[in-house]
N, C-alpha and C positions, 0 to 999 in steps of 0.2 A: 356411661362408658361406650366408646365407639368400638365396634367389632374390629379385631385385629386380624392380620393375615395369619394363616395357620403356621405354627412352629412344627417342623418335621425333623425327625432324626431316626437313625437305625441303631439297633442294638445287636451286635454280632453275637453269635453263639460262643460263649466263652465263660470261664469261671468268674470273670469280672463283669458280666452283663448286668448284675444287680447294682454294682457300684456305678457303672456307666449310666444306668437309668437314673440313679439318684443324682448324679451330676447334671444330666440333661434336664431333669425335672426342676433342679435348683435354678437353672437358667430360665426355664419356661414359666414356672409358677412363682411369679414375683408380684409385688404390690398387692392389690386386692385379691389376687388369685392365690397368694401364699398359704392361706389357711386350708386350701384344698390339696396341697402337696402331699401330706401324709396319707390321706385317703387314696389318692392316685397311686402312690408308691406301694401301698398294701396290695392293690390290684396288679400292678406290674410285677411286683415281687412274687406274687402267687403264680403268675405265668412263667416267670424265669427260673423258679426254684421249686423242686419237688419237696415233699414232706421229709425225704431223707436228707435234704440239704444239697443234693447235687443239681447241677444246671439242667433244667428241663429242655433247654434249647440246644443240646449237644448235637453235633453232626454238621457243623459248618453253615448252618442256616442263620439268616438274620431276621429279626422282627422289626417291622417298620412302624413307627409311631407318629401320629399326627395329632396335635393339640390345637383345637379351634376354640377361640374365646368368643363367647356371646355376651350379650348385655346382662344376663342373669345366671349364666351357667358356663361351664367349660366342658367341651366334648373331646374325648380321647378315642381315636380309632387305632386299632392294632391289627396288623396284617403280616402274614409271613409270605415267603416267596414260593409258596406251593408245597411246602413240606408237611403241612397239616398240624404244625405245633399248636397254633392258636385254637383251631376248631377241635383238634384231638383232645386238648385239655378240657374242653367242655363235655366231651363224651365219656371220659374216664369215670368209673364208679369210685366214689369216696364218701366218707362219712361227713356229717355236718360240722365236725370240729376241724376238718382239714384246712390247712392254710394254702393249699394249692389252688390254682385257677379253676373255678367251677361256677356253674349257675348259682349255687348257694352263696358263694363268696360275693359274686357280682350283685346279687339281690340284697345282701346285707350292707354292702359298702357304697354302692353306686345309687344315685337317685333314679336313674333309668339306664337300661342297657338293652342291647339287641344284636342281632346278626344281620349282615347284609350279604346278598349273593347276587352277582351280576356277571357280565361278560369278562370282567377283570379278575374274578375270583370271589372268595368269601373272606369276610373279616368280622371282627367283633368291635363294638363301640360301647362306651359308657359315658354318662353325663353326671357331673357333680354340680349341684347348685351353689352359687355364691351365697355367703351369709348375708342376711338382711341388714 
């Protein structure tokens, strides 16, 4: 497989953010990447929805998502516009059965994940390996 240009989209803070993410991932995770769509959606849903079912991104902020296809994996980068939604989600205390965005959820669903901090800000990334 040849590496493709990244697919990028934003998810506005709204009650429909999870549906918007599902539609965007449906356009991005196609072909040999399609089997990864559900795992990626679990992680994005965990970011966009609290355990109580309300949007975790309320307040007019958008979350920016970049999907980068490699030859053996797909990398997803998630960044907010400075509101702290993404990194704040990692800092909240919650139990291991929580479905919210957390290091525990990332560790269980993603093959690799991490944080990046530079002059442009901080964001979270995760990678999902393509099936053999």
